[in-house]
MMTF fields as JSON, N, C-alpha, C and O atoms, coordinates in Angstrom:
{
  "mmtfVersion": "1.0.0",
  "mmtfProducer": "UNKNOWN",
  "numBonds": 319,
  "numAtoms": 320,
  "numGroups": 80,
  "numChains": 1,
  "numModels": 1,
  "chainsPerModel": [1],
  "groupsPerChain": [80],
  "chainIdList": ["A"],
  "bondAtomList": [4, 2, 8, 6, 12, 10, 16, 14, 20, 18, 24, 22, 28, 26, 32, 30, 36, 34, 40, 38, 44, 42, 48, 46, 52, 50, 56, 54, 60, 58, 64, 62, 68, 66, 72, 70, 76, 74, 80, 78, 84, 82, 88, 86, 92, 90, 96, 94, 100, 98, 104, 102, 108, 106, 112, 110, 116, 114, 120, 118, 124, 122, 128, 126, 132, 130, 136, 134, 140, 138, 144, 142, 148, 146, 152, 150, 156, 154, 160, 158, 164, 162, 168, 166, 172, 170, 176, 174, 180, 178, 184, 182, 188, 186, 192, 190, 196, 194, 200, 198, 204, 202, 208, 206, 212, 210, 216, 214, 220, 218, 224, 222, 228, 226, 232, 230, 236, 234, 240, 238, 244, 242, 248, 246, 252, 250, 256, 254, 260, 258, 264, 262, 268, 266, 272, 270, 276, 274, 280, 278, 284, 282, 288, 286, 292, 290, 296, 294, 300, 298, 304, 302, 308, 306, 312, 310, 316, 314],
  "bondOrderList": [1, 1, 1, 1, 1, 1, 1, 1, 1, 1, 1, 1, 1, 1, 1, 1, 1, 1, 1, 1, 1, 1, 1, 1, 1, 1, 1, 1, 1, 1, 1, 1, 1, 1, 1, 1, 1, 1, 1, 1, 1, 1, 1, 1, 1, 1, 1, 1, 1, 1, 1, 1, 1, 1, 1, 1, 1, 1, 1, 1, 1, 1, 1, 1, 1, 1, 1, 1, 1, 1, 1, 1, 1, 1, 1, 1, 1, 1, 1],
  "groupList": [{"groupName": "MET", "atomNameList": ["N", "CA", "C", "O"], "elementList": ["N", "C", "C", "O"], "formalChargeList": [0, 0, 0, 0], "bondAtomList": [1, 0, 2, 1, 3, 2], "bondOrderList": [1, 1, 2], "singleLetterCode": "M", "chemCompType": "L-PEPTIDE LINKING"}, {"groupName": "HIS", "atomNameList": ["N", "CA", "C", "O"], "elementList": ["N", "C", "C", "O"], "formalChargeList": [0, 0, 0, 0], "bondAtomList": [1, 0, 2, 1, 3, 2], "bondOrderList": [1, 1, 2], "singleLetterCode": "H", "chemCompType": "L-PEPTIDE LINKING"}, {"groupName": "GLU", "atomNameList": ["N", "CA", "C", "O"], "elementList": ["N", "C", "C", "O"], "formalChargeList": [0, 0, 0, 0], "bondAtomList": [1, 0, 2, 1, 3, 2], "bondOrderList": [1, 1, 2], "singleLetterCode": "E", "chemCompType": "L-PEPTIDE LINKING"}, {"groupName": "VAL", "atomNameList": ["N", "CA", "C", "O"], "elementList": ["N", "C", "C", "O"], "formalChargeList": [0, 0, 0, 0], "bondAtomList": [1, 0, 2, 1, 3, 2], "bondOrderList": [1, 1, 2], "singleLetterCode": "V", "chemCompType": "L-PEPTIDE LINKING"}, {"groupName": "GLY", "atomNameList": ["N", "CA", "C", "O"], "elementList": ["N", "C", "C", "O"], "formalChargeList": [0, 0, 0, 0], "bondAtomList": [1, 0, 2, 1, 3, 2], "bondOrderList": [1, 1, 2], "singleLetterCode": "G", "chemCompType": "PEPTIDE LINKING"}, {"groupName": "LEU", "atomNameList": ["N", "CA", "C", "O"], "elementList": ["N", "C", "C", "O"], "formalChargeList": [0, 0, 0, 0], "bondAtomList": [1, 0, 2, 1, 3, 2], "bondOrderList": [1, 1, 2], "singleLetterCode": "L", "chemCompType": "L-PEPTIDE LINKING"}, {"groupName": "ALA", "atomNameList": ["N", "CA", "C", "O"], "elementList": ["N", "C", "C", "O"], "formalChargeList": [0, 0, 0, 0], "bondAtomList": [1, 0, 2, 1, 3, 2], "bondOrderList": [1, 1, 2], "singleLetterCode": "A", "chemCompType": "L-PEPTIDE LINKING"}, {"groupName": "ARG", "atomNameList": ["N", "CA", "C", "O"], "elementList": ["N", "C", "C", "O"], "formalChargeList": [0, 0, 0, 0], "bondAtomList": [1, 0, 2, 1, 3, 2], "bondOrderList": [1, 1, 2], "singleLetterCode": "R", "chemCompType": "L-PEPTIDE LINKING"}, {"groupName": "SER", "atomNameList": ["N", "CA", "C", "O"], "elementList": ["N", "C", "C", "O"], "formalChargeList": [0, 0, 0, 0], "bondAtomList": [1, 0, 2, 1, 3, 2], "bondOrderList": [1, 1, 2], "singleLetterCode": "S", "chemCompType": "L-PEPTIDE LINKING"}, {"groupName": "ILE", "atomNameList": ["N", "CA", "C", "O"], "elementList": ["N", "C", "C", "O"], "formalChargeList": [0, 0, 0, 0], "bondAtomList": [1, 0, 2, 1, 3, 2], "bondOrderList": [1, 1, 2], "singleLetterCode": "I", "chemCompType": "L-PEPTIDE LINKING"}, {"groupName": "PHE", "atomNameList": ["N", "CA", "C", "O"], "elementList": ["N", "C", "C", "O"], "formalChargeList": [0, 0, 0, 0], "bondAtomList": [1, 0, 2, 1, 3, 2], "bondOrderList": [1, 1, 2], "singleLetterCode": "F", "chemCompType": "L-PEPTIDE LINKING"}, {"groupName": "PRO", "atomNameList": ["N", "CA", "C", "O"], "elementList": ["N", "C", "C", "O"], "formalChargeList": [0, 0, 0, 0], "bondAtomList": [1, 0, 2, 1, 3, 2], "bondOrderList": [1, 1, 2], "singleLetterCode": "P", "chemCompType": "L-PEPTIDE LINKING"}, {"groupName": "CYS", "atomNameList": ["N", "CA", "C", "O"], "elementList": ["N", "C", "C", "O"], "formalChargeList": [0, 0, 0, 0], "bondAtomList": [1, 0, 2, 1, 3, 2], "bondOrderList": [1, 1, 2], "singleLetterCode": "C", "chemCompType": "L-PEPTIDE LINKING"}, {"groupName": "TRP", "atomNameList": ["N", "CA", "C", "O"], "elementList": ["N", "C", "C", "O"], "formalChargeList": [0, 0, 0, 0], "bondAtomList": [1, 0, 2, 1, 3, 2], "bondOrderList": [1, 1, 2], "singleLetterCode": "W", "chemCompType": "L-PEPTIDE LINKING"}, {"groupName": "GLN", "atomNameList": ["N", "CA", "C", "O"], "elementList": ["N", "C", "C", "O"], "formalChargeList": [0, 0, 0, 0], "bondAtomList": [1, 0, 2, 1, 3, 2], "bondOrderList": [1, 1, 2], "singleLetterCode": "Q", "chemCompType": "L-PEPTIDE LINKING"}, {"groupName": "THR", "atomNameList": ["N", "CA", "C", "O"], "elementList": ["N", "C", "C", "O"], "formalChargeList": [0, 0, 0, 0], "bondAtomList": [1, 0, 2, 1, 3, 2], "bondOrderList": [1, 1, 2], "singleLetterCode": "T", "chemCompType": "L-PEPTIDE LINKING"}, {"groupName": "ASP", "atomNameList": ["N", "CA", "C", "O"], "elementList": ["N", "C", "C", "O"], "formalChargeList": [0, 0, 0, 0], "bondAtomList": [1, 0, 2, 1, 3, 2], "bondOrderList": [1, 1, 2], "singleLetterCode": "D", "chemCompType": "L-PEPTIDE LINKING"}],
  "groupTypeList": [0, 1, 2, 3, 4, 5, 6, 7, 8, 9, 10, 6, 0, 3, 6, 2, 7, 6, 4, 4, 7, 11, 3, 8, 12, 3, 7, 5, 8, 5, 4, 11, 5, 6, 12, 3, 2, 11, 8, 6, 5, 6, 10, 8, 13, 14, 3, 5, 15, 2, 4, 15, 6, 5, 16, 4, 6, 6, 5, 14, 10, 5, 16, 4, 2, 4, 16, 8, 5, 3, 3, 7, 2, 10, 2, 10, 6, 2, 15, 3],
  "groupIdList": [1, 2, 3, 4, 5, 6, 7, 8, 9, 10, 11, 12, 13, 14, 15, 16, 17, 18, 19, 20, 21, 22, 23, 24, 25, 26, 27, 28, 29, 30, 31, 32, 33, 34, 35, 36, 37, 38, 39, 40, 41, 42, 43, 44, 45, 46, 47, 48, 49, 50, 51, 52, 53, 54, 55, 56, 57, 58, 59, 60, 61, 62, 63, 64, 65, 66, 67, 68, 69, 70, 71, 72, 73, 74, 75, 76, 77, 78, 79, 80],
  "secStructList": [7, 6, 2, 2, 2, 2, 2, 2, 2, 2, 2, 2, 2, 2, 2, 2, 2, 2, 6, 6, 7, 7, 3, 3, 3, 3, 3, 3, 3, 3, 7, 6, 6, 1, 7, 7, 7, 2, 2, 2, 2, 2, 2, 2, 2, 2, 2, 2, 2, 6, 6, 1, 6, 6, 6, 6, 7, 3, 3, 3, 3, 3, 3, 7, 7, 6, 6, 7, 3, 3, 3, 3, 3, 3, 3, 3, 7, 7, 7, 7],
  "xCoordList": [39.556, 40.059, 41.118, 42.31, 40.671, 41.583, 42.478, 43.388, 42.24, 43.096, 44.548, 45.466, 44.761, 46.131, 46.836, 47.985, 46.167, 46.737, 46.995, 48.009, 46.079, 46.279, 47.485, 48.292, 47.606, 48.749, 50.054, 51.036, 50.077, 51.288, 51.642, 52.81, 50.644, 50.882, 51.389, 52.324, 50.774, 51.206, 52.629, 53.458, 52.908, 54.245, 55.284, 56.311, 55.019, 55.969, 56.231, 57.374, 55.171, 55.3, 56.135, 57.06, 55.798, 56.491, 57.928, 58.847, 58.13, 59.479, 60.407, 61.566, 59.91, 60.734, 61.15, 62.314, 60.194, 60.491, 61.304, 62.065, 61.156, 61.897, 63.353, 64.211, 63.637, 65.008, 65.705, 66.905, 64.967, 65.562, 65.584, 65.919, 65.231, 65.179, 63.93, 62.894, 64.012, 62.848, 61.73, 61.979, 60.514, 59.321, 58.49, 58.327, 57.962, 57.167, 55.664, 54.885, 55.247, 53.818, 53.531, 54.287, 52.429, 51.943, 50.511, 49.664, 50.242, 48.897, 48.185, 48.7, 46.984, 46.152, 44.852, 44.315, 44.339, 42.965, 42.104, 42.45, 40.993, 40.115, 38.691, 38.092, 38.161, 36.8, 35.775, 36.078, 34.564, 33.528, 33.05, 32.461, 33.294, 32.857, 34.006, 33.862, 35.137, 36.323, 36.214, 37.022, 35.24, 35.061, 36.315, 36.719, 36.926, 38.115, 37.8, 37.305, 38.089, 37.908, 39.226, 40.216, 39.251, 40.502, 41.193, 42.419, 40.434, 41.07, 41.724, 42.777, 41.118, 41.709, 42.962, 43.943, 42.932, 44.105, 45.237, 46.393, 44.914, 45.933, 46.55, 47.76, 45.734, 46.257, 47.172, 48.258, 46.735, 47.547, 48.872, 49.923, 48.82, 50.021, 50.984, 52.187, 50.455, 51.281, 52.014, 53.211, 51.303, 51.903, 52.937, 54.025, 52.601, 53.468, 54.766, 55.816, 54.705, 55.882, 56.798, 57.892, 56.375, 57.182, 58.575, 58.718, 59.596, 60.975, 61.561, 62.647, 60.858, 61.339, 61.618, 61.389, 62.108, 62.339, 61.027, 61.031, 59.918, 58.607, 57.955, 56.822, 58.662, 58.139, 57.825, 58.672, 56.624, 56.203, 55.597, 55.091, 55.635, 55.039, 53.522, 52.907, 52.94, 51.491, 50.804, 51.335, 49.63, 48.77, 47.801, 47.149, 47.701, 46.72, 45.744, 46.141, 44.462, 43.424, 42.802, 42.352, 42.784, 42.155, 40.913, 40.829, 39.952, 38.737, 39.051, 39.683, 38.594, 38.764, 37.416, 36.39, 37.419, 36.187, 35.881, 36.78, 34.602, 34.151, 34.767, 34.761, 35.304, 35.879, 37.408, 38.066, 37.958, 39.411, 40.16, 39.668, 41.358, 42.349, 43.663, 44.193, 44.19, 45.364, 46.414, 46.111, 47.652, 48.767, 49.132, 49.649, 48.863, 49.092, 50.54, 51.153, 51.079, 52.446, 52.923, 52.14, 54.216, 54.761, 55.87, 56.475, 56.132, 57.159, 58.274, 58.034, 59.492, 60.635, 60.748, 60.458, 61.171, 61.406, 62.701, 63.64, 62.735, 63.955, 64.959, 64.624, 66.183, 67.246, 68.254, 68.52, 68.801, 69.758, 71.149, 72.101],
  "yCoordList": [-55.558, -56.023, -55.028, -55.2, -53.999, -52.95, -53.381, -52.643, -54.559, -55.056, -55.223, -55.071, -55.535, -55.659, -54.301, -54.228, -53.254, -51.911, -51.501, -50.872, -51.86, -51.572, -52.326, -51.768, -53.597, -54.405, -53.783, -53.753, -53.29, -52.635, -51.389, -51.153, -50.608, -49.384, -49.703, -49.068, -50.683, -51.097, -51.636, -51.325, -52.45, -53.007, -51.892, -51.925, -50.911, -49.818, -49.055, -48.717, -48.785, -48.042, -48.81, -48.259, -50.081, -50.889, -51.17, -51.077, -51.511, -51.821, -50.62, -50.778, -49.433, -48.229, -48.017, -47.741, -48.148, -47.909, -49.036, -48.797, -50.251, -51.395, -51.378, -51.963, -50.73, -50.601, -51.921, -52.054, -52.897, -54.181, -55.202, -56.364, -54.788, -55.746, -56.61, -56.124, -57.892, -58.769, -58.359, -57.969, -58.456, -58.085, -59.336, -60.152, -59.489, -60.68, -60.421, -61.339, -59.181, -58.906, -57.445, -56.547, -57.225, -55.876, -55.805, -56.609, -54.828, -54.674, -53.507, -52.392, -53.806, -52.82, -52.671, -53.657, -51.461, -51.302, -51.082, -50.314, -51.769, -51.792, -51.498, -52.26, -50.391, -50.011, -50.827, -51.338, -50.953, -51.766, -51.214, -51.949, -49.948, -49.329, -49.13, -48.387, -49.78, -49.59, -50.303, -50.053, -51.172, -51.926, -52.708, -52.745, -53.332, -54.153, -55.551, -55.726, -56.543, -57.944, -58.422, -58.576, -58.659, -59.047, -60.256, -60.273, -61.258, -62.45, -62.132, -62.685, -61.253, -60.857, -60.012, -60.152, -59.139, -58.332, -59.22, -59.028, -60.185, -61.105, -61.941, -62.17, -62.396, -63.178, -62.314, -62.747, -61.111, -60.196, -59.906, -59.866, -59.706, -59.457, -60.64, -60.459, -61.83, -63.042, -63.169, -63.452, -62.962, -63.068, -61.959, -62.213, -60.745, -59.59, -59.662, -59.242, -60.184, -60.178, -61.378, -61.417, -62.344, -63.553, -63.198, -62.475, -63.719, -63.504, -62.156, -61.795, -61.409, -60.106, -60.182, -61.216, -59.091, -59.027, -59.123, -59.389, -58.911, -59.002, -60.367, -60.588, -61.272, -62.624, -63.285, -63.326, -63.793, -64.461, -63.534, -64.002, -62.228, -61.281, -61.421, -61.313, -61.659, -61.828, -60.469, -59.511, -60.395, -59.226, -59.543, -60.587, -58.661, -58.798, -57.639, -56.481, -57.974, -56.965, -56.628, -57.513, -55.344, -54.832, -54.061, -53.572, -53.95, -53.197, -51.711, -51.136, -51.109, -49.678, -48.998, -49.612, -47.731, -46.952, -46.506, -46.228, -46.446, -45.91, -46.605, -47.832, -45.796, -46.343, -46.343, -46.315, -46.374, -46.254, -47.565, -48.654, -47.417, -48.497, -47.851, -47.002, -48.253, -47.607, -48.658, -49.671, -48.413, -49.255, -48.767, -47.662, -49.59, -49.196, -49.396, -48.505, -50.569, -50.879, -52.133, -52.857, -52.376, -53.639, -54.064, -53.24, -55.362, -55.931, -56.502, -57.117, -56.287, -56.898, -58.353, -58.706, -59.186, -60.599, -60.703, -59.936, -61.653, -61.892, -62.59, -63.539, -62.116, -62.751, -63.364, -62.836, -64.476, -65.184, -65.043, -65.568],
  "zCoordList": [1.202, 2.481, 2.963, 2.705, 3.657, 4.109, 5.262, 5.64, 5.828, 6.906, 6.457, 7.263, 5.179, 4.655, 4.755, 5.192, 4.361, 4.461, 5.902, 6.206, 6.782, 8.202, 8.741, 9.484, 8.364, 8.812, 8.324, 9.065, 7.099, 6.564, 7.371, 7.681, 7.703, 8.477, 9.878, 10.366, 10.516, 11.857, 11.792, 12.647, 10.77, 10.587, 10.47, 11.147, 9.615, 9.398, 10.692, 11.001, 11.445, 12.688, 13.718, 14.316, 13.915, 14.921, 14.488, 15.302, 13.219, 12.731, 12.89, 13.274, 12.599, 12.74, 14.19, 14.477, 15.093, 16.504, 17.131, 18.068, 16.633, 17.177, 16.721, 17.383, 15.626, 15.16, 14.87, 15.111, 14.356, 13.995, 15.114, 14.883, 16.326, 17.439, 17.301, 16.847, 17.688, 17.569, 18.531, 19.671, 18.047, 18.814, 19.041, 18.134, 20.254, 20.565, 20.533, 20.277, 20.789, 20.911, 20.576, 20.948, 19.871, 19.583, 20.093, 19.702, 20.979, 21.537, 20.864, 20.785, 20.382, 19.705, 20.466, 20.972, 20.556, 21.024, 19.786, 18.889, 19.768, 18.601, 19.043, 19.802, 18.561, 18.908, 18.134, 17.056, 18.673, 18.034, 16.688, 15.895, 16.429, 15.177, 14.191, 13.22, 14.426, 13.587, 12.24, 11.346, 12.085, 10.837, 10.468, 9.305, 11.471, 11.275, 11.774, 12.887, 10.948, 11.322, 11.935, 11.219, 13.26, 13.919, 13.293, 13.182, 12.888, 12.31, 10.964, 10.647, 10.172, 8.889, 9.112, 8.382, 10.114, 10.43, 10.941, 10.565, 11.792, 12.319, 11.201, 11.195, 10.26, 9.138, 8.265, 7.88, 7.959, 7.151, 7.85, 7.209, 9.148, 9.949, 9.869, 9.677, 10.014, 9.987, 8.648, 8.618, 7.56, 6.227, 6.014, 5.496, 6.41, 6.193, 6.991, 6.504, 8.201, 9.078, 8.878, 9.441, 8.097, 7.902, 7.383, 6.397, 8.063, 7.649, 8.058, 7.607, 8.906, 9.375, 10.876, 11.503, 11.442, 12.891, 13.664, 14.866, 12.987, 13.639, 13.428, 13.855, 12.778, 12.535, 13.873, 14.765, 14.005, 15.234, 16.268, 17.288, 16.03, 16.972, 16.923, 15.862, 18.071, 18.159, 18.201, 18.764, 17.605, 17.778, 18.903, 18.887, 19.868, 20.942, 20.821, 20.696, 20.861, 20.694, 22.043, 22.77, 22.366, 23.572, 23.158, 22.031, 24.059, 23.764, 23.678, 24.564, 22.59, 22.394, 22.353, 22.646, 21.989, 21.945, 20.522, 19.728, 20.227, 18.945, 17.754, 17.655, 16.845, 15.612, 15.652, 14.612, 16.857, 16.996, 16.761, 17.057, 16.222, 16.13, 16.541, 15.824, 17.695, 18.268, 18.598, 19.229, 18.167, 18.598, 19.992, 20.154, 20.993, 22.386, 22.812, 23.401, 22.511, 22.928, 22.223, 21.607, 22.323, 21.846, 22.779, 23.465, 22.799, 23.666, 22.813, 21.774, 23.27, 22.605, 23.03, 24.173, 22.099, 22.4, 23.196, 22.985, 24.104, 24.866, 23.973, 23.265, 24.012, 23.234, 24.189, 25.269, 23.771, 24.627, 24.07, 24.648]
}
């Protein structure tokens, strides 16, 4: 189940760029030939981010091309 490894890589990338600020959403483009099961990646993400600044950040999947998996953008959570 390579989705766990993908979730770890996405987590590291987003966490580094977010600098500890809470994130509400991460948008990924996922190509039809990427051999990634979105539900398995979302589950791995949920478990991995629990108790971190990315806890509760949703993964949104956009249509990509070929075998690509690209982190397109992420949104910071609003803080009060």
